[in-house]
N, C-alpha and C positions, 0 to 999 in steps of 0.2 A: 494637826495642821491643815489648813484649808487647801482643797484641790485647786491647782492653777486652772484659770479660765482664759483661754485664748481669745475669746471674743471680747472679754472684758479688757484685756491687756491691750488689744488692738484699738478699742474704742478709746481707752485712756491715752494712748499714743496719738491717736488722730486728733483728739481734743486739744492736747497740749500743742501740737503743731499748728492747729487751726488758731489757737489763742495767740501764740507767738506771731503768726502771719497777720492777725487782725491788729495786734498791737503795733507791729512794724509799719504796716500800711493799711490804715483803716478805710478800706473801700467797702461798697455794698456787698460785692462778691465774697470778700474775707469775712464779713460778718454773717453772711448767709451760710458759708461753710462752717463757722463756729457754732451757729444755731443748730445746724444739722448734726454736727459732731456731738454737741451737748445732748440732744435728744437721743442719739444712738447710745451714748454713754449711760443716760438715765435708764434706758431699756435694758441694757446690758448689765447694769447693777442690780436690778430686781426685775426680771421678766415676768414673774408672777402677778405683780401688782398692776400691770398694764394689759390691756386688750379685752378681757372678758368681763371685767367689772362693770356692772350697770347694763349689760346686755341681756336681753332675754332670748331664750331659744325660740326660734320660729315654729309655729304649730305646723305639724305634718298635715297632709291632706286627708289622711284617714282618721284624724283625731277630732272629736266633737269640740265645737267652740263652746264658750260659756254662756252665749246668749246673742240675741240679735244686736246689731249695732244701734246706738241711740241716735235718733235724728235730733239735731238742734234747731232751735227757732220756733217750734210750736209749743204752746202752753196747754195745760190740761184743762183750763177754764172752760 
């Protein structure tokens, strides 16, 4: 059986409440809260798929770079 996740349960509850509030009174504030609750729920459901994907580690100062930066705009001709 899966281990209960308090963060996931809280995110689901907040999303349900925000959804009900947005349906009851569709104000910009209610829709904004629903959007924020949906993002939090998405992160809580699968935290490993967000954040680090697509990011590169910043080179440290003591590591050599792969080469000089290429200047654009000048041709070899």
